[in-house]
C-alpha positions as CSV (number, residue, x, y, z in Angstrom):
1,X,-3.8,13.0,-4.6
2,X,-3.8,11.9,-0.9
3,X,-6.6,13.4,1.2
4,X,-7.0,11.1,4.1
5,X,-5.3,8.5,6.3
6,X,-6.2,4.9,7.1
7,X,-4.6,2.3,9.4
8,X,-4.0,-1.0,7.7
9,X,-2.4,-4.2,9.0
10,X,0.5,-5.5,6.8
11,X,1.8,-9.1,6.8
12,X,4.0,-11.2,4.6
13,X,1.0,-13.3,3.6
14,X,-2.5,-14.0,4.9
15,X,-1.4,-16.6,7.5
16,X,1.7,-14.8,8.8
17,X,1.8,-14.3,12.6
18,X,4.0,-11.2,12.3
19,X,2.2,-8.0,11.4
20,X,2.5,-4.2,11.7
21,X,-0.4,-1.7,11.9
22,X,0.6,1.2,9.7
23,X,-1.0,4.7,9.4
24,X,-1.1,5.3,5.6
25,X,-1.7,8.4,3.6
26,X,-4.4,7.3,1.1
27,X,-2.9,8.4,-2.2
28,X,-5.4,7.9,-5.0
29,X,-2.7,9.1,-7.5
30,X,-0.2,6.3,-6.4
31,X,-0.3,2.9,-8.2
32,X,1.6,0.9,-5.5
33,X,1.6,1.2,-1.8
34,X,4.8,2.3,0.0
35,X,5.8,0.9,3.4
36,X,9.1,1.9,5.2
37,X,11.7,-0.7,4.4
38,X,12.6,-1.2,8.1
39,X,9.1,-2.4,8.8
40,X,9.1,-4.8,5.8
41,X,12.5,-6.2,7.0
42,X,11.0,-6.8,10.4
43,X,8.1,-8.7,8.8
44,X,10.6,-10.8,6.7
45,X,9.2,-9.4,3.5
46,X,12.1,-9.6,0.9
47,X,12.3,-7.6,-2.3
48,X,12.3,-9.5,-5.6
49,X,12.8,-6.7,-8.1
50,X,13.6,-3.1,-8.6
51,X,11.4,-0.6,-10.5
52,X,11.7,3.0,-11.7
53,X,9.1,5.6,-10.5
54,X,8.5,9.1,-11.8
55,X,7.9,11.8,-9.2
56,X,5.7,14.9,-9.6
57,X,8.8,17.1,-10.4
58,X,9.8,14.8,-13.2
59,X,12.6,13.1,-11.2
60,X,13.0,9.3,-11.7
61,X,13.9,7.2,-8.7
62,X,14.5,3.4,-8.3
63,X,12.9,1.4,-5.4
64,X,12.8,-2.2,-4.4
65,X,9.5,-4.0,-4.8
66,X,7.9,-7.0,-3.1
67,X,4.4,-8.1,-2.3
68,X,2.5,-8.1,1.0
69,X,-0.9,-8.9,2.5
70,X,-2.9,-5.8,3.5
71,X,-5.9,-5.9,5.8
72,X,-8.5,-3.2,6.6
73,X,-11.5,-3.7,8.9
74,X,-11.4,-7.5,8.5
75,X,-11.0,-7.6,4.7
76,X,-7.6,-8.3,3.1
77,X,-5.7,-9.0,-0.1
78,X,-2.2,-9.3,-1.5
79,X,-0.7,-6.4,-3.4
80,X,2.7,-5.1,-4.6
81,X,4.6,-3.0,-2.0
82,X,7.4,-0.5,-2.5
83,X,10.3,-0.5,0.0
84,X,10.2,3.0,1.4
85,X,13.5,4.8,2.3
86,X,14.2,6.9,5.4
87,X,11.9,9.8,5.6
88,X,9.3,8.6,3.1
89,X,5.6,8.6,4.2
90,X,3.7,5.3,4.1
91,X,1.3,5.6,1.1
92,X,-1.7,3.5,0.3
93,X,-2.0,3.2,-3.5
94,X,-4.9,2.2,-5.8
95,X,-3.6,-1.3,-6.5
96,X,-3.8,-2.2,-2.8
97,X,-7.3,-0.6,-2.5
98,X,-8.5,-2.6,-5.5
99,X,-7.0,-5.8,-4.1
100,X,-9.0,-5.3,-0.8
101,X,-12.1,-4.3,-2.7
102,X,-12.1,-0.7,-1.6
103,X,-12.5,2.7,-3.2
104,X,-11.8,6.2,-1.8
105,X,-14.8,8.5,-1.6
106,X,-13.3,11.9,-2.2
107,X,-16.3,13.8,-0.8
108,X,-16.4,12.0,2.6
109,X,-12.7,11.1,2.6
110,X,-13.6,7.6,3.6
111,X,-12.8,4.1,2.3
112,X,-15.9,2.3,1.1
113,X,-16.6,-1.1,-0.4
114,X,-16.1,-1.1,-4.2
115,X,-18.9,-2.1,-6.5
116,X,-17.6,-5.2,-8.0
117,X,-18.4,-5.7,-11.7
118,X,-18.0,-8.9,-13.7
119,X,-18.3,-8.4,-17.4
């Protein structure tokens, strides 16, 4: 469930000069992040597959998928990204948070460094 917002920089890859700063709804219930397709097109990020997603009401939708590089406060990492369609809100999903090494604190509604375990 999304409870806060965060601004992240999105690029095609770590060394790309083109980028967009996007205000995301942090959605701890979403696996992948969603970025408006128009922005991904401007960043030259091309889809490489299509996936089906289930919505809360049980509806199934198909969306194009690619990967992008996400940055937050100087830290970054690559993650899958869903091509959002007109009217869809940018969502920051758990896969992206984990890639950057962040976790959502639901009490303070802030993003914090994740305790990294190696077992």
